[in-house]
Biopython code that builds the backbone (N, CA, C, O; Angstrom):
import numpy as np
from Bio.PDB.StructureBuilder import StructureBuilder

atoms = [
    (1, "UNK", "N", (-3.837, 6.772, 25.274)),
    (1, "UNK", "CA", (-4.429, 7.504, 24.182)),
    (1, "UNK", "C", (-3.579, 7.376, 22.914)),
    (1, "UNK", "O", (-4.101, 7.378, 21.799)),
    (2, "UNK", "N", (-2.275, 7.267, 23.104)),
    (2, "UNK", "CA", (-1.395, 7.114, 21.959)),
    (2, "UNK", "C", (-1.681, 5.806, 21.221)),
    (2, "UNK", "O", (-1.710, 5.775, 19.991)),
    (3, "UNK", "N", (-1.889, 4.745, 21.966)),
    (3, "UNK", "CA", (-2.185, 3.454, 21.335)),
    (3, "UNK", "C", (-3.497, 3.501, 20.568)),
    (3, "UNK", "O", (-3.614, 2.884, 19.509)),
    (4, "UNK", "N", (-4.472, 4.212, 21.077)),
    (4, "UNK", "CA", (-5.746, 4.333, 20.374)),
    (4, "UNK", "C", (-5.533, 5.075, 19.053)),
    (4, "UNK", "O", (-6.069, 4.672, 18.021)),
    (5, "UNK", "N", (-4.764, 6.140, 19.083)),
    (5, "UNK", "CA", (-4.485, 6.887, 17.864)),
    (5, "UNK", "C", (-3.722, 6.072, 16.835)),
    (5, "UNK", "O", (-4.014, 6.138, 15.641)),
    (6, "UNK", "N", (-2.754, 5.311, 17.293)),
    (6, "UNK", "CA", (-1.982, 4.472, 16.380)),
    (6, "UNK", "C", (-2.856, 3.359, 15.814)),
    (6, "UNK", "O", (-2.744, 3.013, 14.638)),
    (7, "UNK", "N", (-3.726, 2.798, 16.654)),
    (7, "UNK", "CA", (-4.644, 1.768, 16.155)),
    (7, "UNK", "C", (-5.582, 2.340, 15.102)),
    (7, "UNK", "O", (-5.836, 1.695, 14.085)),
    (8, "UNK", "N", (-6.096, 3.541, 15.335)),
    (8, "UNK", "CA", (-6.985, 4.177, 14.360)),
    (8, "UNK", "C", (-6.236, 4.453, 13.058)),
    (8, "UNK", "O", (-6.794, 4.292, 11.973)),
    (9, "UNK", "N", (-4.980, 4.865, 13.164)),
    (9, "UNK", "CA", (-4.178, 5.088, 11.960)),
    (9, "UNK", "C", (-3.986, 3.786, 11.180)),
    (9, "UNK", "O", (-4.118, 3.772, 9.956)),
    (10, "UNK", "N", (-3.680, 2.706, 11.873)),
    (10, "UNK", "CA", (-3.492, 1.410, 11.212)),
    (10, "UNK", "C", (-4.801, 0.919, 10.595)),
    (10, "UNK", "O", (-4.810, 0.391, 9.483)),
    (11, "UNK", "N", (-5.892, 1.093, 11.316)),
    (11, "UNK", "CA", (-7.191, 0.672, 10.779)),
    (11, "UNK", "C", (-7.570, 1.515, 9.561)),
    (11, "UNK", "O", (-8.118, 0.993, 8.590)),
    (12, "UNK", "N", (-7.283, 2.794, 9.611)),
    (12, "UNK", "CA", (-7.566, 3.661, 8.468)),
    (12, "UNK", "C", (-6.726, 3.310, 7.253)),
    (12, "UNK", "O", (-7.209, 3.370, 6.123)),
    (13, "UNK", "N", (-5.478, 2.946, 7.479)),
    (13, "UNK", "CA", (-4.650, 2.554, 6.346)),
    (13, "UNK", "C", (-5.113, 1.220, 5.765)),
    (13, "UNK", "O", (-4.975, 0.987, 4.564)),
    (14, "UNK", "N", (-5.658, 0.348, 6.606)),
    (14, "UNK", "CA", (-6.224, -0.902, 6.098)),
    (14, "UNK", "C", (-7.456, -0.612, 5.239)),
    (14, "UNK", "O", (-7.624, -1.197, 4.170)),
    (15, "UNK", "N", (-8.311, 0.291, 5.710)),
    (15, "UNK", "CA", (-9.501, 0.656, 4.929)),
    (15, "UNK", "C", (-9.076, 1.288, 3.595)),
    (15, "UNK", "O", (-9.680, 1.019, 2.557)),
    (16, "UNK", "N", (-8.038, 2.126, 3.632)),
    (16, "UNK", "CA", (-7.516, 2.738, 2.407)),
    (16, "UNK", "C", (-7.014, 1.670, 1.440)),
    (16, "UNK", "O", (-7.307, 1.723, 0.245)),
    (17, "UNK", "N", (-6.269, 0.713, 1.949)),
    (17, "UNK", "CA", (-5.716, -0.340, 1.084)),
    (17, "UNK", "C", (-6.816, -1.206, 0.491)),
    (17, "UNK", "O", (-6.802, -1.488, -0.707)),
    (18, "UNK", "N", (-7.752, -1.624, 1.296)),
    (18, "UNK", "CA", (-8.835, -2.479, 0.805)),
    (18, "UNK", "C", (-9.728, -1.708, -0.170)),
    (18, "UNK", "O", (-10.141, -2.247, -1.197)),
    (19, "UNK", "N", (-10.022, -0.457, 0.151)),
    (19, "UNK", "CA", (-10.828, 0.347, -0.766)),
    (19, "UNK", "C", (-10.127, 0.587, -2.087)),
    (19, "UNK", "O", (-10.756, 0.548, -3.145)),
    (20, "UNK", "N", (-8.834, 0.834, -2.032)),
    (20, "UNK", "CA", (-8.067, 1.028, -3.259)),
    (20, "UNK", "C", (-7.988, -0.230, -4.100)),
    (20, "UNK", "O", (-7.999, -0.166, -5.329)),
    (21, "UNK", "N", (-7.909, -1.364, -3.443)),
    (21, "UNK", "CA", (-7.887, -2.628, -4.181)),
    (21, "UNK", "C", (-9.246, -2.933, -4.805)),
    (21, "UNK", "O", (-9.322, -3.401, -5.941)),
    (22, "UNK", "N", (-10.301, -2.671, -4.070)),
    (22, "UNK", "CA", (-11.645, -2.973, -4.586)),
    (22, "UNK", "C", (-12.024, -2.072, -5.745)),
    (22, "UNK", "O", (-12.713, -2.505, -6.668)),
    (23, "UNK", "N", (-11.579, -0.812, -5.707)),
    (23, "UNK", "CA", (-11.912, 0.099, -6.800)),
    (23, "UNK", "C", (-10.878, 0.060, -7.918)),
    (23, "UNK", "O", (-11.012, 0.768, -8.916)),
    (24, "UNK", "N", (-9.867, -0.752, -7.756)),
    (24, "UNK", "CA", (-8.794, -0.938, -8.744)),
    (24, "UNK", "C", (-7.994, 0.337, -8.986)),
    (24, "UNK", "O", (-7.443, 0.521, -10.071)),
    (25, "UNK", "N", (-7.925, 1.218, -7.993)),
    (25, "UNK", "CA", (-7.069, 2.397, -8.114)),
    (25, "UNK", "C", (-5.656, 2.108, -7.640)),
    (25, "UNK", "O", (-4.720, 2.828, -7.990)),
    (26, "UNK", "N", (-5.499, 1.063, -6.848)),
    (26, "UNK", "CA", (-4.170, 0.624, -6.426)),
    (26, "UNK", "C", (-3.836, -0.694, -7.121)),
    (26, "UNK", "O", (-4.682, -1.585, -7.200)),
    (27, "UNK", "N", (-2.625, -0.821, -7.618)),
    (27, "UNK", "CA", (-2.244, -2.124, -8.161)),
    (27, "UNK", "C", (-2.137, -3.151, -7.034)),
    (27, "UNK", "O", (-1.824, -2.797, -5.897)),
    (28, "UNK", "N", (-2.392, -4.396, -7.343)),
    (28, "UNK", "CA", (-2.376, -5.427, -6.301)),
    (28, "UNK", "C", (-1.017, -5.556, -5.637)),
    (28, "UNK", "O", (-0.930, -5.812, -4.436)),
    (29, "UNK", "N", (0.052, -5.378, -6.420)),
    (29, "UNK", "CA", (1.384, -5.526, -5.845)),
    (29, "UNK", "C", (1.710, -4.400, -4.873)),
    (29, "UNK", "O", (2.680, -4.503, -4.123)),
    (30, "UNK", "N", (0.928, -3.336, -4.868)),
    (30, "UNK", "CA", (1.135, -2.249, -3.912)),
    (30, "UNK", "C", (0.112, -2.299, -2.779)),
    (30, "UNK", "O", (0.448, -2.003, -1.633)),
    (31, "UNK", "N", (-1.116, -2.664, -3.081)),
    (31, "UNK", "CA", (-2.179, -2.645, -2.083)),
    (31, "UNK", "C", (-2.145, -3.802, -1.100)),
    (31, "UNK", "O", (-2.447, -3.622, 0.080)),
    (32, "UNK", "N", (-1.783, -4.982, -1.570)),
    (32, "UNK", "CA", (-1.759, -6.143, -0.677)),
    (32, "UNK", "C", (-0.716, -6.015, 0.436)),
    (32, "UNK", "O", (-1.032, -6.323, 1.586)),
    (33, "UNK", "N", (0.515, -5.573, 0.143)),
    (33, "UNK", "CA", (1.458, -5.388, 1.249)),
    (33, "UNK", "C", (0.999, -4.323, 2.235)),
    (33, "UNK", "O", (1.252, -4.439, 3.434)),
    (34, "UNK", "N", (0.326, -3.285, 1.739)),
    (34, "UNK", "CA", (-0.171, -2.254, 2.647)),
    (34, "UNK", "C", (-1.276, -2.797, 3.543)),
    (34, "UNK", "O", (-1.309, -2.498, 4.737)),
    (35, "UNK", "N", (-2.175, -3.588, 2.980)),
    (35, "UNK", "CA", (-3.243, -4.178, 3.792)),
    (35, "UNK", "C", (-2.666, -5.100, 4.863)),
    (35, "UNK", "O", (-3.086, -5.053, 6.019)),
    (36, "UNK", "N", (-1.711, -5.931, 4.481)),
    (36, "UNK", "CA", (-1.097, -6.848, 5.438)),
    (36, "UNK", "C", (-0.287, -6.081, 6.491)),
    (36, "UNK", "O", (-0.355, -6.399, 7.678)),
    (37, "UNK", "N", (0.465, -5.090, 6.064)),
    (37, "UNK", "CA", (1.230, -4.273, 7.009)),
    (37, "UNK", "C", (0.330, -3.506, 7.965)),
    (37, "UNK", "O", (0.698, -3.285, 9.118)),
    (38, "UNK", "N", (-0.838, -3.101, 7.501)),
    (38, "UNK", "CA", (-1.780, -2.390, 8.362)),
    (38, "UNK", "C", (-2.326, -3.305, 9.455)),
    (38, "UNK", "O", (-2.521, -2.880, 10.593)),
    (39, "UNK", "N", (-2.567, -4.549, 9.101)),
    (39, "UNK", "CA", (-3.004, -5.518, 10.110)),
    (39, "UNK", "C", (-1.898, -5.710, 11.147)),
    (39, "UNK", "O", (-2.167, -5.784, 12.345)),
    (40, "UNK", "N", (-0.651, -5.790, 10.676)),
    (40, "UNK", "CA", (0.480, -5.916, 11.608)),
    (40, "UNK", "C", (0.569, -4.708, 12.525)),
    (40, "UNK", "O", (0.811, -4.855, 13.722)),
    (41, "UNK", "N", (0.374, -3.505, 11.973)),
    (41, "UNK", "CA", (0.415, -2.295, 12.782)),
    (41, "UNK", "C", (-0.691, -2.268, 13.820)),
    (41, "UNK", "O", (-0.470, -1.841, 14.954)),
    (42, "UNK", "N", (-1.874, -2.719, 13.445)),
    (42, "UNK", "CA", (-2.989, -2.764, 14.396)),
    (42, "UNK", "C", (-2.706, -3.762, 15.514)),
    (42, "UNK", "O", (-2.999, -3.491, 16.678)),
    (43, "UNK", "N", (-2.137, -4.914, 15.164)),
    (43, "UNK", "CA", (-1.789, -5.904, 16.196)),
    (43, "UNK", "C", (-0.741, -5.353, 17.163)),
    (43, "UNK", "O", (-0.831, -5.559, 18.373)),
    (44, "UNK", "N", (0.237, -4.663, 16.626)),
    (44, "UNK", "CA", (1.294, -4.119, 17.480)),
    (44, "UNK", "C", (0.766, -3.004, 18.377)),
    (44, "UNK", "O", (1.293, -2.785, 19.468)),
    (45, "UNK", "N", (-0.274, -2.298, 17.926)),
    (45, "UNK", "CA", (-0.831, -1.217, 18.734)),
    (45, "UNK", "C", (-1.714, -1.741, 19.865)),
    (45, "UNK", "O", (-1.840, -1.094, 20.905)),
    (46, "UNK", "N", (-2.317, -2.893, 19.670)),
    (46, "UNK", "CA", (-3.260, -3.417, 20.662)),
    (46, "UNK", "C", (-2.541, -3.962, 21.893)),
    (46, "UNK", "O", (-2.974, -3.726, 23.021)),
    (47, "UNK", "N", (-1.449, -4.685, 21.681)),
    (47, "UNK", "CA", (-0.750, -5.315, 22.801)),
    (47, "UNK", "C", (0.736, -5.019, 22.746)),
    (47, "UNK", "O", (1.286, -4.715, 21.688)),
    (48, "UNK", "N", (1.368, -5.112, 23.885)),
    (48, "UNK", "CA", (2.816, -4.971, 23.946)),
    (48, "UNK", "C", (3.417, -6.351, 23.695)),
    (48, "UNK", "O", (3.357, -7.233, 24.553)),
    (49, "UNK", "N", (3.997, -6.525, 22.504)),
    (49, "UNK", "CA", (4.489, -7.835, 22.100)),
    (49, "UNK", "C", (6.008, -7.951, 22.140)),
    (49, "UNK", "O", (6.561, -8.939, 21.657)),
    (50, "UNK", "N", (6.680, -6.973, 22.699)),
    (50, "UNK", "CA", (8.135, -7.040, 22.806)),
    (50, "UNK", "C", (8.804, -6.952, 21.445)),
    (50, "UNK", "O", (8.480, -6.088, 20.631)),
    (51, "UNK", "N", (9.742, -7.858, 21.211)),
    (51, "UNK", "CA", (10.487, -7.835, 19.950)),
    (51, "UNK", "C", (9.612, -8.193, 18.756)),
    (51, "UNK", "O", (9.850, -7.716, 17.646)),
    (52, "UNK", "N", (8.622, -9.015, 18.972)),
    (52, "UNK", "CA", (7.692, -9.340, 17.889)),
    (52, "UNK", "C", (6.934, -8.081, 17.472)),
    (52, "UNK", "O", (6.694, -7.857, 16.285)),
    (53, "UNK", "N", (6.564, -7.272, 18.443)),
    (53, "UNK", "CA", (5.905, -6.007, 18.145)),
    (53, "UNK", "C", (6.789, -5.065, 17.349)),
    (53, "UNK", "O", (6.306, -4.339, 16.481)),
    (54, "UNK", "N", (8.083, -5.074, 17.640)),
    (54, "UNK", "CA", (9.026, -4.251, 16.884)),
    (54, "UNK", "C", (9.061, -4.697, 15.428)),
    (54, "UNK", "O", (9.067, -3.870, 14.517)),
    (55, "UNK", "N", (9.085, -6.005, 15.217)),
    (55, "UNK", "CA", (9.089, -6.539, 13.849)),
    (55, "UNK", "C", (7.785, -6.155, 13.139)),
    (55, "UNK", "O", (7.801, -5.822, 11.954)),
    (56, "UNK", "N", (6.667, -6.201, 13.853)),
    (56, "UNK", "CA", (5.394, -5.810, 13.252)),
    (56, "UNK", "C", (5.386, -4.336, 12.868)),
    (56, "UNK", "O", (4.860, -3.971, 11.816)),
    (57, "UNK", "N", (5.972, -3.476, 13.723)),
    (57, "UNK", "CA", (6.058, -2.053, 13.399)),
    (57, "UNK", "C", (6.948, -1.815, 12.191)),
    (57, "UNK", "O", (6.644, -0.973, 11.346)),
    (58, "UNK", "N", (8.033, -2.546, 12.109)),
    (58, "UNK", "CA", (8.923, -2.416, 10.948)),
    (58, "UNK", "C", (8.182, -2.848, 9.685)),
    (58, "UNK", "O", (8.314, -2.204, 8.644)),
    (59, "UNK", "N", (7.415, -3.914, 9.760)),
    (59, "UNK", "CA", (6.643, -4.368, 8.602)),
    (59, "UNK", "C", (5.607, -3.313, 8.196)),
    (59, "UNK", "O", (5.378, -3.102, 7.005)),
    (60, "UNK", "N", (4.989, -2.660, 9.162)),
    (60, "UNK", "CA", (4.023, -1.593, 8.887)),
    (60, "UNK", "C", (4.714, -0.426, 8.184)),
    (60, "UNK", "O", (4.185, 0.118, 7.215)),
    (61, "UNK", "N", (5.876, -0.049, 8.661)),
    (61, "UNK", "CA", (6.632, 1.032, 8.029)),
    (61, "UNK", "C", (7.109, 0.675, 6.630)),
    (61, "UNK", "O", (7.070, 1.508, 5.725)),
    (62, "UNK", "N", (7.557, -0.558, 6.454)),
    (62, "UNK", "CA", (7.986, -0.996, 5.125)),
    (62, "UNK", "C", (6.816, -1.037, 4.139)),
    (62, "UNK", "O", (6.990, -0.763, 2.952)),
    (63, "UNK", "N", (5.638, -1.377, 4.629)),
    (63, "UNK", "CA", (4.458, -1.387, 3.755)),
    (63, "UNK", "C", (4.152, 0.019, 3.262)),
    (63, "UNK", "O", (3.815, 0.201, 2.092)),
    (64, "UNK", "N", (4.262, 1.019, 4.135)),
    (64, "UNK", "CA", (4.030, 2.401, 3.711)),
    (64, "UNK", "C", (5.154, 2.888, 2.802)),
    (64, "UNK", "O", (4.900, 3.656, 1.873)),
    (65, "UNK", "N", (6.375, 2.466, 3.045)),
    (65, "UNK", "CA", (7.470, 2.839, 2.146)),
    (65, "UNK", "C", (7.254, 2.218, 0.775)),
    (65, "UNK", "O", (7.483, 2.875, -0.241)),
    (66, "UNK", "N", (6.821, 0.973, 0.727)),
    (66, "UNK", "CA", (6.513, 0.298, -0.526)),
    (66, "UNK", "C", (5.390, 1.036, -1.249)),
    (66, "UNK", "O", (5.428, 1.199, -2.469)),
    (67, "UNK", "N", (4.394, 1.479, -0.490)),
    (67, "UNK", "CA", (3.283, 2.230, -1.067)),
    (67, "UNK", "C", (3.767, 3.560, -1.637)),
    (67, "UNK", "O", (3.258, 4.016, -2.660)),
    (68, "UNK", "N", (4.729, 4.175, -0.993)),
    (68, "UNK", "CA", (5.279, 5.432, -1.486)),
    (68, "UNK", "C", (6.062, 5.267, -2.773)),
    (68, "UNK", "O", (6.135, 6.196, -3.578)),
    (69, "UNK", "N", (6.646, 4.105, -2.976)),
    (69, "UNK", "CA", (7.390, 3.846, -4.202)),
    (69, "UNK", "C", (6.495, 3.383, -5.351)),
    (69, "UNK", "O", (6.942, 3.339, -6.497)),
    (70, "UNK", "N", (5.260, 3.045, -5.067)),
    (70, "UNK", "CA", (4.363, 2.505, -6.088)),
    (70, "UNK", "C", (4.171, 3.443, -7.279)),
    (70, "UNK", "O", (4.235, 2.966, -8.412)),
    (71, "UNK", "N", (3.940, 4.752, -7.097)),
    (71, "UNK", "CA", (3.774, 5.611, -8.281)),
    (71, "UNK", "C", (5.034, 5.674, -9.145)),
    (71, "UNK", "O", (4.947, 5.723, -10.372)),
    (72, "UNK", "N", (6.182, 5.673, -8.515)),
    (72, "UNK", "CA", (7.436, 5.716, -9.265)),
    (72, "UNK", "C", (7.607, 4.437, -10.075)),
    (72, "UNK", "O", (7.997, 4.479, -11.242)),
    (73, "UNK", "N", (7.315, 3.312, -9.454)),
    (73, "UNK", "CA", (7.432, 2.030, -10.147)),
    (73, "UNK", "C", (6.436, 1.952, -11.301)),
    (73, "UNK", "O", (6.772, 1.442, -12.370)),
    (74, "UNK", "N", (5.214, 2.451, -11.101)),
    (74, "UNK", "CA", (4.216, 2.449, -12.169)),
    (74, "UNK", "C", (4.689, 3.261, -13.363)),
    (74, "UNK", "O", (4.500, 2.842, -14.505)),
    (75, "UNK", "N", (5.297, 4.412, -13.122)),
    (75, "UNK", "CA", (5.801, 5.239, -14.221)),
    (75, "UNK", "C", (6.933, 4.522, -14.946)),
    (75, "UNK", "O", (6.977, 4.508, -16.176)),
    (76, "UNK", "N", (7.841, 3.931, -14.188)),
    (76, "UNK", "CA", (8.969, 3.229, -14.801)),
    (76, "UNK", "C", (8.481, 2.031, -15.608)),
    (76, "UNK", "O", (8.948, 1.806, -16.724)),
    (77, "UNK", "N", (7.555, 1.267, -15.058)),
    (77, "UNK", "CA", (7.017, 0.118, -15.778)),
    (77, "UNK", "C", (6.283, 0.576, -17.031)),
    (77, "UNK", "O", (6.423, -0.036, -18.090)),
    (78, "UNK", "N", (5.508, 1.638, -16.921)),
    (78, "UNK", "CA", (4.791, 2.151, -18.080)),
    (78, "UNK", "C", (5.728, 2.644, -19.168)),
    (78, "UNK", "O", (5.476, 2.426, -20.353)),
    (79, "UNK", "N", (6.796, 3.300, -18.777)),
    (79, "UNK", "CA", (7.760, 3.805, -19.754)),
    (79, "UNK", "C", (8.575, 2.670, -20.358)),
    (79, "UNK", "O", (8.781, 2.606, -21.570)),
    (80, "UNK", "N", (9.029, 1.783, -19.492)),
    (80, "UNK", "CA", (9.891, 0.692, -19.927)),
    (80, "UNK", "C", (9.114, -0.371, -20.699)),
    (80, "UNK", "O", (9.604, -0.921, -21.685)),
    (81, "UNK", "N", (7.901, -0.648, -20.238)),
    (81, "UNK", "CA", (7.102, -1.690, -20.869)),
    (81, "UNK", "C", (6.409, -1.231, -22.139)),
    (81, "UNK", "O", (5.805, -2.041, -22.842)),
    (82, "UNK", "N", (6.488, 0.051, -22.439)),
    (82, "UNK", "CA", (5.872, 0.554, -23.664)),
    (82, "UNK", "C", (4.369, 0.680, -23.590)),
    (82, "UNK", "O", (3.686, 0.601, -24.611)),
    (83, "UNK", "N", (3.839, 0.877, -22.380)),
    (83, "UNK", "CA", (2.405, 1.069, -22.248)),
    (83, "UNK", "C", (2.012, 2.368, -22.944)),
    (83, "UNK", "O", (2.696, 3.386, -22.839)),
    (84, "UNK", "N", (0.904, 2.303, -23.651)),
    (84, "UNK", "CA", (0.406, 3.509, -24.287)),
    (84, "UNK", "C", (-1.023, 3.742, -23.846)),
    (84, "UNK", "O", (-1.749, 2.801, -23.526)),
    (85, "UNK", "N", (-1.417, 4.993, -23.833)),
    (85, "UNK", "CA", (-2.780, 5.310, -23.459)),
    (85, "UNK", "C", (-3.731, 4.931, -24.587)),
    (85, "UNK", "O", (-3.289, 4.612, -25.691)),
    (86, "UNK", "N", (-5.032, 4.965, -24.317)),
    (86, "UNK", "CA", (-6.025, 4.617, -25.323)),
    (86, "UNK", "C", (-5.964, 5.577, -26.504)),
    (86, "UNK", "O", (-6.152, 5.173, -27.651)),
    (87, "UNK", "N", (-5.703, 6.842, -26.221)),
    (87, "UNK", "CA", (-5.626, 7.841, -27.293)),
    (87, "UNK", "C", (-4.451, 7.550, -28.212)),
    (87, "UNK", "O", (-4.577, 7.655, -29.432)),
    (88, "UNK", "N", (-3.312, 7.184, -27.640)),
    (88, "UNK", "CA", (-2.140, 6.872, -28.453)),
    (88, "UNK", "C", (-2.383, 5.630, -29.302)),
    (88, "UNK", "O", (-1.936, 5.570, -30.448)),
    (89, "UNK", "N", (-3.090, 4.632, -28.753)),
    (89, "UNK", "CA", (-3.372, 3.431, -29.525)),
    (89, "UNK", "C", (-4.313, 3.721, -30.686)),
    (89, "UNK", "O", (-4.139, 3.188, -31.782)),
    (90, "UNK", "N", (-5.315, 4.573, -30.441)),
    (90, "UNK", "CA", (-6.261, 4.919, -31.523)),
    (90, "UNK", "C", (-5.545, 5.658, -32.638)),
    (90, "UNK", "O", (-5.780, 5.389, -33.816)),
    (91, "UNK", "N", (-4.666, 6.596, -32.272)),
    (91, "UNK", "CA", (-3.986, 7.367, -33.304)),
    (91, "UNK", "C", (-2.987, 6.489, -34.070)),
    (91, "UNK", "O", (-2.711, 6.761, -35.238)),
    (92, "UNK", "N", (-2.447, 5.452, -33.444)),
    (92, "UNK", "CA", (-1.511, 4.568, -34.121)),
    (92, "UNK", "C", (-2.247, 3.671, -35.135)),
    (92, "UNK", "O", (-1.679, 3.295, -36.161)),
    (93, "UNK", "N", (-3.515, 3.333, -34.838)),
    (93, "UNK", "CA", (-4.286, 2.484, -35.736)),
    (93, "UNK", "C", (-4.737, 3.234, -36.989)),
    (93, "UNK", "O", (-4.698, 2.694, -38.095)),
    (94, "UNK", "N", (-5.160, 4.467, -36.806)),
    (94, "UNK", "CA", (-5.798, 5.153, -37.936)),
    (94, "UNK", "C", (-5.024, 6.274, -38.416)),
    (94, "UNK", "O", (-5.434, 6.947, -39.362)),
]
sb = StructureBuilder()
sb.init_structure("model")
sb.init_model(0)
sb.init_chain("A")
sb.init_seg("    ")
for serial, (resi, resn, name, xyz) in enumerate(atoms, 1):
    if name == "N":
        sb.init_residue(resn, " ", resi, " ")
    sb.init_atom(name, np.array(xyz, "f"), 0.0, 1.0, " ", f" {name:<3s}", serial, name[0])
structure = sb.get_structure()
């Protein structure tokens, strides 16, 4: 039953990643590693792969850690890169 739950979690995270990429709510540099890591997690849940399975689980965990850092990176890039909102651009023009 544990493997079924873990597989459902991995499949759900894949659906989340693909849905976020399709709706453009996730940046590609954050969503693609999550989608790939979710596939790795699903593979590791289906069969006992020994050390390869351990590497797949680590990749799944790293994908979620990368996803957790995505909002912080977006803020830093926006601040550092000088991104401005549409309202700020309009007020700067006129």
